N, CA, C and O atoms as a printed pandas DataFrame, in Angstrom:
     atom_number atom_name residue_name chain_id  residue_number  x_coord  y_coord  z_coord
0              1         N          MET        A               1    9.135    4.601  -12.389
1              2        CA          MET        A               1    9.944    3.420  -12.105
2              3         C          MET        A               1    9.369    2.682  -10.894
3              4         O          MET        A               1    8.811    3.289   -9.981
4              5         N          THR        A               2    9.520    1.370  -10.914
5              6        CA          THR        A               2    8.985    0.531   -9.853
6              7         C          THR        A               2   10.087   -0.345   -9.287
7              8         O          THR        A               2   10.858   -0.947  -10.034
8              9         N          LYS        A               3   10.160   -0.415   -7.951
9             10        CA          LYS        A               3   11.030   -1.393   -7.301
10            11         C          LYS        A               3   10.171   -2.621   -7.067
11            12         O          LYS        A               3    9.168   -2.563   -6.356
12            13         N          LEU        A               4   10.572   -3.734   -7.670
13            14        CA          LEU        A               4    9.767   -4.946   -7.641
14            15         C          LEU        A               4   10.394   -5.972   -6.714
15            16         O          LEU        A               4   11.606   -6.190   -6.733
16            17         N          ARG        A               5    9.552   -6.598   -5.904
17            18        CA          ARG        A               5    9.992   -7.676   -5.016
18            19         C          ARG        A               5    9.172   -8.907   -5.407
19            20         O          ARG        A               5    7.942   -8.868   -5.384
20            21         N          VAL        A               6    9.848   -9.990   -5.760
21            22        CA          VAL        A               6    9.167  -11.213   -6.169
22            23         C          VAL        A               6    9.408  -12.266   -5.091
23            24         O          VAL        A               6   10.551  -12.589   -4.768
24            25         N          GLU        A               7    8.305  -12.803   -4.533
25            26        CA          GLU        A               7    8.397  -13.863   -3.528
26            27         C          GLU        A               7    7.915  -15.160   -4.159
27            28         O          GLU        A               7    6.804  -15.231   -4.684
28            29         N          VAL        A               8    8.762  -16.188   -4.103
29            30        CA          VAL        A               8    8.431  -17.479   -4.719
30            31         C          VAL        A               8    8.305  -18.521   -3.612
31            32         O          VAL        A               8    9.219  -18.715   -2.811
32            33         N          ARG        A               9    7.139  -19.192   -3.587
33            34        CA          ARG        A               9    6.873  -20.217   -2.576
34            35         C          ARG        A               9    6.294  -21.464   -3.249
35            36         O          ARG        A               9    5.765  -21.403   -4.359
36            37         N          LYS        A              10    6.408  -22.592   -2.550
37            38        CA          LYS        A              10    5.785  -23.830   -3.039
38            39         C          LYS        A              10    4.316  -23.796   -2.673
39            40         O          LYS        A              10    3.958  -23.410   -1.560
40            41         N          GLU        A              11    3.464  -24.198   -3.604
41            42        CA          GLU        A              11    2.023  -24.130   -3.360
42            43         C          GLU        A              11    1.568  -25.121   -2.290
43            44         O          GLU        A              11    0.704  -24.800   -1.474
44            45         N          PHE        A              12    2.148  -26.326   -2.289
45            46        CA          PHE        A              12    1.620  -27.368   -1.404
46            47         C          PHE        A              12    2.012  -27.197    0.059
47            48         O          PHE        A              12    1.286  -27.671    0.933
48            49         N          ASN        A              13    3.145  -26.530    0.365
49            50        CA          ASN        A              13    3.525  -26.377    1.775
50            51         C          ASN        A              13    3.908  -24.940    2.140
51            52         O          ASN        A              13    4.310  -24.677    3.274
52            53         N          ASP        A              14    3.788  -24.025    1.202
53            54        CA          ASP        A              14    4.049  -22.594    1.413
54            55         C          ASP        A              14    5.489  -22.294    1.833
55            56         O          ASP        A              14    5.759  -21.244    2.417
56            57         N          LYS        A              15    6.419  -23.217    1.537
57            58        CA          LYS        A              15    7.824  -22.975    1.877
58            59         C          LYS        A              15    8.482  -22.143    0.779
59            60         O          LYS        A              15    8.117  -22.266   -0.390
60            61         N          PRO        A              16    9.454  -21.293    1.145
61            62        CA          PRO        A              16   10.152  -20.498    0.130
62            63         C          PRO        A              16   10.940  -21.387   -0.833
63            64         O          PRO        A              16   11.440  -22.445   -0.453
64            65         N          VAL        A              17   11.040  -20.936   -2.086
65            66        CA          VAL        A              17   11.809  -21.665   -3.100
66            67         C          VAL        A              17   13.133  -20.932   -3.269
67            68         O          VAL        A              17   13.183  -19.808   -3.770
68            69         N          GLU        A              18   14.206  -21.596   -2.839
69            70        CA          GLU        A              18   15.538  -21.006   -2.895
70            71         C          GLU        A              18   16.177  -21.260   -4.252
71            72         O          GLU        A              18   15.970  -22.316   -4.849
72            73         N          ARG        A              19   16.951  -20.298   -4.741
73            74        CA          ARG        A              19   17.703  -20.392   -5.996
74            75         C          ARG        A              19   16.832  -20.631   -7.228
75            76         O          ARG        A              19   17.288  -21.240   -8.196
76            77         N          ALA        A              20   15.594  -20.165   -7.203
77            78        CA          ALA        A              20   14.747  -20.228   -8.397
78            79         C          ALA        A              20   15.194  -19.116   -9.343
79            80         O          ALA        A              20   15.533  -18.020   -8.897
80            81         N          SER        A              21   15.195  -19.393  -10.645
81            82        CA          SER        A              21   15.528  -18.361  -11.627
82            83         C          SER        A              21   14.320  -17.450  -11.818
83            84         O          SER        A              21   13.214  -17.919  -12.088
84            85         N          VAL        A              22   14.542  -16.151  -11.676
85            86        CA          VAL        A              22   13.482  -15.167  -11.866
86            87         C          VAL        A              22   13.877  -14.302  -13.056
87            88         O          VAL        A              22   14.912  -13.636  -13.037
88            89         N          ILE        A              23   13.034  -14.319  -14.100
89            90        CA          ILE        A              23   13.294  -13.504  -15.288
90            91         C          ILE        A              23   12.184  -12.467  -15.365
91            92         O          ILE        A              23   11.003  -12.805  -15.447
92            93         N          VAL        A              24   12.583  -11.197  -15.336
93            94        CA          VAL        A              24   11.618  -10.098  -15.369
94            95         C          VAL        A              24   11.898   -9.280  -16.621
95            96         O          VAL        A              24   13.030   -8.857  -16.858
96            97         N          ARG        A              25   10.849   -9.059  -17.425
97            98        CA          ARG        A              25   11.023   -8.301  -18.664
98            99         C          ARG        A              25    9.935   -7.250  -18.776
99           100         O          ARG        A              25    8.750   -7.550  -18.631
100          101         N          PHE        A              26   10.342   -6.021  -19.034
101          102        CA          PHE        A              26    9.403   -4.937  -19.296
102          103         C          PHE        A              26    8.809   -5.177  -20.675
103          104         O          PHE        A              26    9.550   -5.308  -21.650
104          105         N          VAL        A              27    7.468   -5.239  -20.776
105          106        CA          VAL        A              27    6.821   -5.548  -22.050
106          107         C          VAL        A              27    6.348   -4.274  -22.743
107          108         O          VAL        A              27    6.726   -4.005  -23.883
108          109         N          GLU        A              28    5.515   -3.485  -22.047
109          110        CA          GLU        A              28    5.075   -2.226  -22.645
110          111         C          GLU        A              28    4.589   -1.281  -21.558
111          112         O          GLU        A              28    4.232   -1.702  -20.458
112          113         N          GLY        A              29    4.582   -0.004  -21.885
113          114        CA          GLY        A              29    4.138    0.975  -20.897
114          115         C          GLY        A              29    4.750    2.323  -21.183
115          116         O          GLY        A              29    4.849    2.759  -22.330
116          117         N          ARG        A              30    5.155    2.970  -20.116
117          118        CA          ARG        A              30    5.724    4.301  -20.259
118          119         C          ARG        A              30    7.048    4.259  -21.010
119          120         O          ARG        A              30    7.630    3.195  -21.217
120          121         N          SER        A              31    7.511    5.437  -21.414
121          122        CA          SER        A              31    8.747    5.538  -22.201
122          123         C          SER        A              31    9.933    4.897  -21.494
123          124         O          SER        A              31   10.110    5.064  -20.287
124          125         N          VAL        A              32   10.748    4.158  -22.254
125          126        CA          VAL        A              32   11.925    3.513  -21.683
126          127         C          VAL        A              32   13.159    4.400  -21.791
127          128         O          VAL        A              32   14.192    4.091  -21.197
128          129         N          VAL        A              33   13.069    5.482  -22.531
129          130        CA          VAL        A              33   14.223    6.368  -22.683
130          131         C          VAL        A              33   14.022    7.576  -21.773
131          132         O          VAL        A              33   13.003    8.262  -21.844
132          133         N          LYS        A              34   15.015    7.823  -20.914
133          134        CA          LYS        A              34   14.912    8.923  -19.956
134          135         C          LYS        A              34   16.235    9.673  -19.971
135          136         O          LYS        A              34   17.285    9.074  -19.740
136          137         N          LEU        A              35   16.201   10.955  -20.233
137          138        CA          LEU        A              35   17.399   11.799  -20.273
138          139         C          LEU        A              35   18.474   11.224  -21.190
139          140         O          LEU        A              35   19.667   11.311  -20.899
140          141         N          GLY        A              36   18.037   10.640  -22.293
141          142        CA          GLY        A              36   18.989   10.141  -23.279
142          143         C          GLY        A              36   19.627    8.814  -22.923
143          144         O          GLY        A              36   20.396    8.270  -23.716
144          145         N          LYS        A              37   19.322    8.269  -21.727
145          146        CA          LYS        A              37   19.921    6.993  -21.326
146          147         C          LYS        A              37   18.872    5.886  -21.453
147          148         O          LYS        A              37   17.711    6.066  -21.086
148          149         N          LYS        A              38   19.296    4.764  -21.969
149          150        CA          LYS        A              38   18.369    3.629  -22.045
150          151         C          LYS        A              38   18.344    2.958  -20.677
151          152         O          LYS        A              38   19.388    2.700  -20.079
152          153         N          ILE        A              39   17.158    2.683  -20.199
153          154        CA          ILE        A              39   16.984    2.065  -18.888
154          155         C          ILE        A              39   16.949    0.550  -19.063
155          156         O          ILE        A              39   16.413    0.047  -20.050
156          157         N          MET        A              40   17.522   -0.176  -18.104
157          158        CA          MET        A              40   17.469   -1.645  -18.142
158          159         C          MET        A              40   16.013   -2.095  -18.111
159          160         O          MET        A              40   15.244   -1.659  -17.254
160          161         N          THR        A              41   15.639   -2.954  -19.027
161          162        CA          THR        A              41   14.248   -3.400  -19.087
162          163         C          THR        A              41   14.127   -4.910  -18.930
163          164         O          THR        A              41   13.042   -5.464  -19.104
164          165         N          SER        A              42   15.224   -5.579  -18.604
165          166        CA          SER        A              42   15.190   -7.020  -18.460
166          167         C          SER        A              42   16.204   -7.439  -17.397
167          168         O          SER        A              42   17.345   -6.979  -17.393
168          169         N          TYR        A              43   15.769   -8.316  -16.502
169          170        CA          TYR        A              43   16.665   -8.799  -15.448
170          171         C          TYR        A              43   16.506  -10.300  -15.310
171          172         O          TYR        A              43   15.427  -10.850  -15.528
172          173         N          GLN        A              44   17.609  -10.958  -14.940
173          174        CA          GLN        A              44   17.556  -12.382  -14.641
174          175         C          GLN        A              44   18.356  -12.587  -13.365
175          176         O          GLN        A              44   19.557  -12.319  -13.326
176          177         N          LEU        A              45   17.681  -13.066  -12.312
177          178        CA          LEU        A              45   18.379  -13.300  -11.056
178          179         C          LEU        A              45   17.803  -14.505  -10.349
179          180         O          LEU        A              45   16.871  -15.140  -10.842
180          181         N          LYS        A              46   18.365  -14.820   -9.180
181          182        CA          LYS        A              46   17.916  -15.993   -8.417
182          183         C          LYS        A              46   17.329  -15.532   -7.086
183          184         O          LYS        A              46   17.693  -14.483   -6.554
184          185         N          THR        A              47   16.401  -16.354   -6.559
185          186        CA          THR        A              47   15.826  -16.041   -5.251
186          187         C          THR        A              47   16.836  -16.381   -4.155
187          188         O          THR        A              47   17.708  -17.232   -4.333
188          189         N          ASN        A              48   16.697  -15.689   -3.005
189          190        CA          ASN        A              48   17.561  -15.962   -1.860
190          191         C          ASN        A              48   16.959  -17.086   -1.006
191          192         O          ASN        A              48   16.029  -17.763   -1.444
192          193         N          GLN        A              49   17.486  -17.287    0.214
193          194        CA          GLN        A              49   17.008  -18.380    1.074
194          195         C          GLN        A              49   15.550  -18.203    1.477
195          196         O          GLN        A              49   14.869  -19.185    1.770
196          197         N          GLU        A              50   15.065  -16.969    1.494
197          198        CA          GLU        A              50   13.658  -16.714    1.842
198          199         C          GLU        A              50   12.751  -16.788    0.608
199          200         O          GLU        A              50   11.553  -16.525    0.708
200          201         N          GLY        A              51   13.315  -17.145   -0.554
201          202        CA          GLY        A              51   12.521  -17.228   -1.773
202          203         C          GLY        A              51   12.207  -15.861   -2.365
203          204         O          GLY        A              51   11.225  -15.710   -3.091
204          205         N          VAL        A              52   13.041  -14.856   -2.058
205          206        CA          VAL        A              52   12.776  -13.481   -2.501
206          207         C          VAL        A              52   13.836  -13.034   -3.504
207          208         O          VAL        A              52   15.026  -13.298   -3.336
208          209         N          ALA        A              53   13.371  -12.348   -4.556
209          210        CA          ALA        A              53   14.274  -11.711   -5.518
210          211         C          ALA        A              53   13.894  -10.233   -5.576
211          212         O          ALA        A              53   12.728   -9.898   -5.783
212          213         N          MET        A              54   14.868   -9.356   -5.394
213          214        CA          MET        A              54   14.634   -7.912   -5.462
214          215         C          MET        A              54   15.077   -7.415   -6.830
215          216         O          MET        A              54   16.244   -7.550   -7.198
216          217         N          ILE        A              55   14.142   -6.840   -7.582
217          218        CA          ILE        A              55   14.433   -6.364   -8.927
218          219         C          ILE        A              55   14.792   -4.882   -8.844
219          220         O          ILE        A              55   14.054   -4.110   -8.232
220          221         N          PRO        A              56   15.913   -4.465   -9.447
221          222        CA          PRO        A              56   16.228   -3.035   -9.487
222          223         C          PRO        A              56   15.118   -2.265  -10.198
223          224         O          PRO        A              56   14.313   -2.870  -10.907
224          225         N          PRO        A              57   15.056   -0.931  -10.023
225          226        CA          PRO        A              57   13.960   -0.159  -10.631
226          227         C          PRO        A              57   13.758   -0.478  -12.119
227          228         O          PRO        A              57   14.704   -0.508  -12.906
228          229         N          ILE        A              58   12.506   -0.711  -12.466
229          230        CA          ILE        A              58   12.121   -1.078  -13.834
230          231         C          ILE        A              58   10.952   -0.165  -14.222
231          232         O          ILE        A              58   10.177    0.221  -13.348
232          233         N          PRO        A              59   10.800    0.193  -15.498
233          234        CA          PRO        A              59    9.703    1.094  -15.884
234          235         C          PRO        A              59    8.331    0.510  -15.525
235          236         O          PRO        A              59    8.141   -0.706  -15.529
236          237         N          GLN        A              60    7.386    1.397  -15.217
237          238        CA          GLN        A              60    6.025    0.948  -14.904
238          239         C          GLN        A              60    5.292    0.587  -16.191
239          240         O          GLN        A              60    5.574    1.130  -17.259
240          241         N          GLY        A              61    4.351   -0.334  -16.067
241          242        CA          GLY        A              61    3.581   -0.797  -17.215
242          243         C          GLY        A              61    3.409   -2.294  -17.134
243          244         O          GLY        A              61    3.311   -2.857  -16.044
244          245         N          LYS        A              62    3.372   -2.943  -18.287
245          246        CA          LYS        A              62    3.218   -4.407  -18.318
246          247         C          LYS        A              62    4.598   -5.055  -18.168
247          248         O          LYS        A              62    5.526   -4.772  -18.925
248          249         N          ILE        A              63    4.699   -5.934  -17.164
249          250        CA          ILE        A              63    5.961   -6.603  -16.869
250          251         C          ILE        A              63    5.718   -8.105  -16.855
251          252         O          ILE        A              63    4.821   -8.594  -16.169
252          253         N          GLN        A              64    6.532   -8.835  -17.626
253          254        CA          GLN        A              64    6.410  -10.293  -17.664
254          255         C          GLN        A              64    7.355  -10.891  -16.633
255          256         O          GLN        A              64    8.535  -10.545  -16.573
256          257         N          ILE        A              65    6.810  -11.802  -15.818
257          258        CA          ILE        A              65    7.630  -12.486  -14.817
258          259         C          ILE        A              65    7.595  -13.980  -15.125
259          260         O          ILE        A              65    6.527  -14.575  -15.268
260          261         N          GLN        A              66    8.796  -14.576  -15.225
261          262        CA          GLN        A              66    8.929  -16.017  -15.434
262          263         C          GLN        A              66    9.733  -16.580  -14.278
263          264         O          GLN        A              66   10.722  -15.983  -13.852
264          265         N          ILE        A              67    9.306  -17.740  -13.764
265          266        CA          ILE        A              67   10.025  -18.397  -12.679
266          267         C          ILE        A              67   10.338  -19.823  -13.123
267          268         O          ILE        A              67    9.461  -20.553  -13.586
268          269         N          ILE        A              68   11.607  -20.203  -12.973
269          270        CA          ILE        A              68   12.010  -21.570  -13.297
270          271         C          ILE        A              68   12.721  -22.119  -12.065
271          272         O          ILE        A              68   13.729  -21.569  -11.621
272          273         N          ALA        A              69   12.182  -23.216  -11.516
273          274        CA          ALA        A              69   12.783  -23.834  -10.333
274          275         C          ALA        A              69   12.848  -25.340  -10.537
275          276         O          ALA        A              69   11.915  -25.955  -11.054
276          277         N          LYS        A              70   13.952  -25.913  -10.127
277          278        CA          LYS        A              70   14.157  -27.349  -10.294
278          279         C          LYS        A              70   13.090  -28.121   -9.518
279          280         O          LYS        A              70   12.850  -27.852   -8.340
280          281         N          GLY        A              71   12.451  -29.084  -10.191
281          282        CA          GLY        A              71   11.472  -29.932   -9.534
282          283         C          GLY        A              71   10.089  -29.317   -9.370
283          284         O          GLY        A              71    9.225  -29.909   -8.724
284          285         N          LEU        A              72    9.865  -28.132   -9.948
285          286        CA          LEU        A              72    8.559  -27.469   -9.851
286          287         C          LEU        A              72    8.132  -26.997  -11.234
287          288         O          LEU        A              72    8.961  -26.858  -12.133
288          289         N          GLN        A              73    6.825  -26.748  -11.403
289          290        CA          GLN        A              73    6.320  -26.259  -12.691
290          291         C          GLN        A              73    6.849  -24.848  -12.956
291          292         O          GLN        A              73    6.991  -24.040  -12.039
292          293         N          THR        A              74    7.134  -24.575  -14.222
293          294        CA          THR        A              74    7.561  -23.239  -14.633
294          295         C          THR        A              74    6.350  -22.311  -14.603
295          296         O          THR        A              74    5.236  -22.714  -14.939
296          297         N          PHE        A              75    6.584  -21.058  -14.194
297          298        CA          PHE        A              75    5.513  -20.070  -14.091
298          299         C          PHE        A              75    5.815  -18.915  -15.029
299          300         O          PHE        A              75    6.971  -18.518  -15.171
300          301         N          GLY        A              76    4.791  -18.375  -15.669
301          302        CA          GLY        A              76    4.958  -17.199  -16.509
302          303         C          GLY        A              76    3.658  -16.421  -16.560
303          304         O          GLY        A              76    2.597  -16.988  -16.820
304          305         N          GLN        A              77    3.743  -15.105  -16.309
305          306        CA          GLN        A              77    2.539  -14.276  -16.334
306          307         C          GLN        A              77    2.936  -12.815  -16.527
307          308         O          GLN        A              77    4.036  -12.397  -16.166
308          309         N          ILE        A              78    2.001  -12.047  -17.110
309          310        CA          ILE        A              78    2.237  -10.615  -17.286
310          311         C          ILE        A              78    1.459   -9.863  -16.209
311          312         O          ILE        A              78    0.272  -10.109  -15.998
312          313         N          PHE        A              79    2.141   -8.949  -15.537
313          314        CA          PHE        A              79    1.533   -8.138  -14.486
314          315         C          PHE        A              79    1.522   -6.683  -14.932
315          316         O          PHE        A              79    2.441   -6.229  -15.614
316          317         N          ASP        A              80    0.479   -5.955  -14.546
317          318        CA          ASP        A              80    0.406   -4.523  -14.817
318          319         C          ASP        A              80    0.861   -3.797  -13.562
319          320         O          ASP        A              80    0.212   -3.901  -12.521
320          321         N          VAL        A              81    1.960   -3.067  -13.643
321          322        CA          VAL        A              81    2.548   -2.441  -12.466
322          323         C          VAL        A              81    2.477   -0.922  -12.597
323          324         O          VAL        A              81    2.985   -0.352  -13.563
324          325         N          ALA        A              82    1.840   -0.266  -11.615
325          326        CA          ALA        A              82    1.733    1.190  -11.639
326          327         C          ALA        A              82    2.262    1.814  -10.345
327          328         O          ALA        A              82    2.365    3.036  -10.249
328          329         N          GLU        A              83    2.595    0.990   -9.354
329          330        CA          GLU        A              83    3.072    1.508   -8.067
330          331         C          GLU        A              83    4.583    1.745   -8.096
331          332         O          GLU        A              83    5.284    1.253   -8.981
332          333         N          GLU        A              84    5.071    2.507   -7.112
333          334        CA          GLU        A              84    6.517    2.729   -7.011
334          335         C          GLU        A              84    7.208    1.530   -6.388
335          336         O          GLU        A              84    8.374    1.257   -6.674
336          337         N          GLU        A              85    6.483    0.812   -5.530
337          338        CA          GLU        A              85    7.009   -0.422   -4.951
338          339         C          GLU        A              85    5.919   -1.464   -5.012
339          340         O          GLU        A              85    4.763   -1.182   -4.693
340          341         N          LYS        A              86    6.277   -2.665   -5.420
341          342        CA          LYS        A              86    5.264   -3.721   -5.536
342          343         C          LYS        A              86    5.884   -5.062   -5.148
343          344         O          LYS        A              86    7.026   -5.362   -5.495
344          345         N          THR        A              87    5.092   -5.868   -4.410
345          346        CA          THR        A              87    5.497   -7.231   -4.079
346          347         C          THR        A              87    4.576   -8.181   -4.828
347          348         O          THR        A              87    3.353   -8.072   -4.743
348          349         N          VAL        A              88    5.168   -9.107   -5.557
349          350        CA          VAL        A              88    4.393  -10.109   -6.293
350          351         C          VAL        A              88    4.681  -11.460   -5.640
351          352         O          VAL        A              88    5.831  -11.892   -5.567
352          353         N          GLU        A              89    3.621  -12.123   -5.164
353          354        CA          GLU        A              89    3.773  -13.451   -4.571
354          355         C          GLU        A              89    3.393  -14.498   -5.610
355          356         O          GLU        A              89    2.329  -14.428   -6.226
356          357         N          ILE        A              90    4.282  -15.469   -5.792
357          358        CA          ILE        A              90    4.047  -16.509   -6.791
358          359         C          ILE        A              90    4.160  -17.862   -6.110
359          360         O          ILE        A              90    5.130  -18.136   -5.403
360          361         N          LYS        A              91    3.161  -18.701   -6.330
361          362        CA          LYS        A              91    3.154  -20.061   -5.768
362          363         C          LYS        A              91    3.409  -21.049   -6.908
363          364         O          LYS        A              91    2.665  -21.093   -7.887
364          365         N          LEU        A              92    4.467  -21.836   -6.763
365          366        CA          LEU        A              92    4.805  -22.826   -7.784
366          367         C          LEU        A              92    4.203  -24.181   -7.421
367          368         O          LEU        A              92    4.177  -24.583   -6.258
368          369         N          LYS        A              93    3.723  -24.867   -8.450
369          370        CA          LYS        A              93    3.092  -26.171   -8.264
370          371         C          LYS        A              93    4.086  -27.289   -8.540
371          372         O          LYS        A              93    5.107  -27.096   -9.201
372          373         N          ASP        A              94    3.754  -28.473   -8.008
373          374        CA          ASP        A              94    4.528  -29.668   -8.344
374          375         C          ASP        A              94    4.343  -29.971   -9.818
375          376         O          ASP        A              94    3.316  -29.609  -10.392
376          377         N          PRO        A              95    5.313  -30.628  -10.450
377          378        CA          PRO        A              95    5.131  -30.981  -11.860
378          379         C          PRO        A              95    3.973  -31.965  -12.030
379          380         O          PRO        A              95    3.703  -32.785  -11.153
380          381         N          GLN        A              96    3.311  -31.867  -13.151
381          382        CA          GLN        A              96    2.215  -32.787  -13.453
382          383         C          GLN        A              96    2.808  -34.110  -13.932
383          384         O          GLN        A              96    3.856  -34.122  -14.577
384          385         N          PRO        A              97    2.136  -35.233  -13.617
385          386        CA          PRO        A              97    2.649  -36.508  -14.134
386          387         C          PRO        A              97    2.557  -36.522  -15.659
387          388         O          PRO        A              97    1.631  -35.961  -16.244
388          389         N          GLN        A              98    3.523  -37.165  -16.281
389          390        CA          GLN        A              98    3.511  -37.230  -17.748
390          391         C          GLN        A              98    2.561  -38.316  -18.205
391          392         O          GLN        A              98    2.463  -39.379  -17.592
392          393         N          HIS        A              99    1.861  -38.030  -19.292
393          394        CA          HIS        A              99    0.934  -38.995  -19.877
394          395         C          HIS        A              99    1.442  -39.381  -21.252
395          396         O          HIS        A              99    1.997  -38.555  -21.977
396          397         N          SER        A             100    1.249  -40.628  -21.600
397          398        CA          SER        A             100    1.659  -41.091  -22.922
398          399         C          SER        A             100    0.442  -41.580  -23.689
399          400         O          SER        A             100   -0.425  -42.252  -23.129
400          401         N          VAL        A             101    0.378  -41.246  -24.959
401          402        CA          VAL        A             101   -0.718  -41.728  -25.795
402          403         C          VAL        A             101   -0.371  -43.095  -26.401
403          404         O          VAL        A             101   -1.232  -43.773  -26.962
404          405         N          HIS        A             102    0.898  -43.485  -26.279
405          406        CA          HIS        A             102    1.332  -44.775  -26.830
406          407         C          HIS        A             102    1.149  -45.866  -25.794
407          408         O          HIS        A             102    1.455  -45.682  -24.616
408          409         N          GLN        A             103    0.649  -46.992  -26.244
409          410        CA          GLN        A             103    0.441  -48.120  -25.321
410          411         C          GLN        A             103    1.547  -49.130  -25.466
411          412         O          GLN        A             103    1.548  -50.149  -24.775
């Protein structure tokens, strides 16, 4: 099991992103069944004022992290986690300008 800490910051000024939605999902890895009890493999929470979300223990292996924050680009990536404690730092970018093919 891994205790995961996710830190979300803005890429352009390195400021913490408060109240960003953090979705963490266990994708694959070690057994999810332990002593007959199913372990939680998916969490959805928000970052605090420091841009940090603490994830309760999750099985080690491939873990997908998605970040959704108002006014910033959505982030999604799969991380391979083998440590008992891990901090993942994520930098969110400004949204890209929209382009139209219609004149």
